[in-house]
C-alpha angles and dihedrals in degrees: 000000000000114000117234115257112253117252110250112243119212114229122242089245093055091050091049095044097090090053092046091050092049096049093040091051091048092050090051092048093051090047093051092047091048090054091049096048095044091052131178091023096088091060093050100032095124098062105017141055129195112275093217112168091351096247095126089227091137083078089061091051093051090046089051091053090052096044095049091051091046093048096046102037105026108026096026093218139120113288090215095081132042143168096191085096127038087027130215096023100037125198145238115256101201095122095042111031100095092195099179093050091045092052088050089051091051090051094048089046092052094046096044099035090234114149113254092239097044120122086224090066091052090051091050090054090050090056091046090053091058090051092051092047090049096049093045095048091045091052093049098042092046090050092051099039100032095219124106099203094045090047091052092053091045091051090053090054089055100038099049099035119138090251093072095044089051088054100046087125091055107072091172090062093043090057094073093116092093089057091051089054088050090054090048094054092042091056090047090052091051088056102038105023087217115159091218091060090050091049093052090047090054093046094051093043090052089050088053091050090054090047105046130350089201092057091043089056091047090052090048090051091051093050092047094054092040090055091044093054090043097043097105092051094045095047093050096052128090118263096033090140090057089046093055092045091051091050092052092046092048092050091049092049092048089051092052092049091048095045096107089054095044092050091052091056093067093077095048129090132181125267087201106067094184128170119212088262092055091057090068090087089058094048130102122261112231093230092051089071090073107013117074117231094232116180093027092118090232127111121275128353095307144300095272100032110134100171135225095260096058093044090049092052092048094048091047090057092053091050091047097050139008099200116151094244091057093045091051092056091044090053090049092050091049091048095053093042088055093047092049088060089067124212097319130044113246119197114178089336095308119121123227135160088032108209095352101106121099094254090067094059095043088051089065098051108027116066093209093064091055090052095045111083096181116064089173089077090075085076090083089064092046091052090050092053091047089051089055090051090048090051090052089055094047091050091054091051093045092049091053092049093047091056090060116112090218107094091208090059099038097046110025107028096065092051094044093046091049092053092050091047092050091051090050092051093049092047089053094046103042132052103186141289119357123243116256128217117214111229094217121179118200112234091235090079091065086059091050092049092051095049108087092188091068114085103155129028138181123212117215144233108036102149098087097061123354091209087073083082086070087069092042087056091051091049089050088068086062099050098028097211127132114261139202088218128090141146119205124145089215117039142140114293095247095044097099098043092110095034093053088055100048099039089071094056118116095192143012103240131154094280092053092047090051092052092050092048090050089054090056098261113148100188144003126223104209116199121207125198095221105033143028120297117259135215117231116190118213099187 
């Protein structure tokens, strides 16, 4: 009797291959597009970084890479406190030590052989951030909209928005992709109540906490308002007790995982003691949503520029359908647009409705709003919600085209139309090559590095612009000595005791040298505007 032929079993790899190919192809696409839209950075990545908003904060990021590696592998201590800056008092680094990003930088450095303090490494992390944003936003939009092509276009709207190109010097803000993944898994958990979705949401949110507190608070704000606008639906469904229990458990677990970071925040205060009224200068102008800031000297059409095309697509969806899911995302977009305006309405630079906008009232009751000096950053959440609405509209159009009996219409028109739409979005969002910042290192620091008798230095001057200490911190990664300098917006209360004293000096005479020597400073690096910097030994 002939035996029956065995049924062929497909391997796990063969079943997973389509997903691997999709996500790998997407990652490559986002990477290529990031290289294109940050041109000419890729051709000068060894010696330059993107200037971005002009803050010089890329120097802080590079310093943070270097310090985390030094603390963990050389000094074997916590990276959340240091005295290599703000010497002799030192400072906590809870608000600024982006541990997860720094560990990623150490990994990339080890794999690629790139020095930990190299501008090239920073530029590599910038490109990685675009890939993570793209993958996270694609996953979430596809889950909400249920259409791969529409989700891809929506993810491009988010990933390559003017907001991120404005902040190319702020790696902490660029690394919001982990938070987007956290939102994605949270929404999945609200629908499925699966423990695995809740666990991934907690993991990605914790990663966001250890990457950027600002972004973590933005993600928290999004989740709060998403739950608020979905509360009626969630409370009326079965399993709401399990939902609440899961939320409490997830919040408790995230708190435990973030405890080292939270404990380090206790010693830090803000260098920006702003009232709600002071935050007006960091708020969005209503006209900047739709009018490019041409001639500003900064990349792209402006930090809060949304563009007519995206707004048109979102409004068209609302006119086409009034389903609850669309209205929820519209309400979220409107909420974050309103919050980005800050406490007072600005129209072409003129203030009106002083203190009457929602941000003003949240400032009084929510601690995050009193710590956040830049309401305009809520625009990134608004753009994300508008991208979801745009994707809903594109899906409706694509579904109609796919039902056509004409193969030319059903197969080729969606792809062709998508390509044209993407080109239109990019043309609206980008106005040419970005501005590069040369990462110059004065030759004097080679002399400092070679002198083993120097243990602590002070860079002068600092009175003209405190942000010059950003560059002093970057140059510290070259010479490796402790420094009296430092520039952190949140630091320990005693950190600037010495800095506050010396930034008022008009000259470096014998009394000033004696004071620095008494504070434990071995040498001064004195920078001149018209000639090379010089090293002045105090001991």
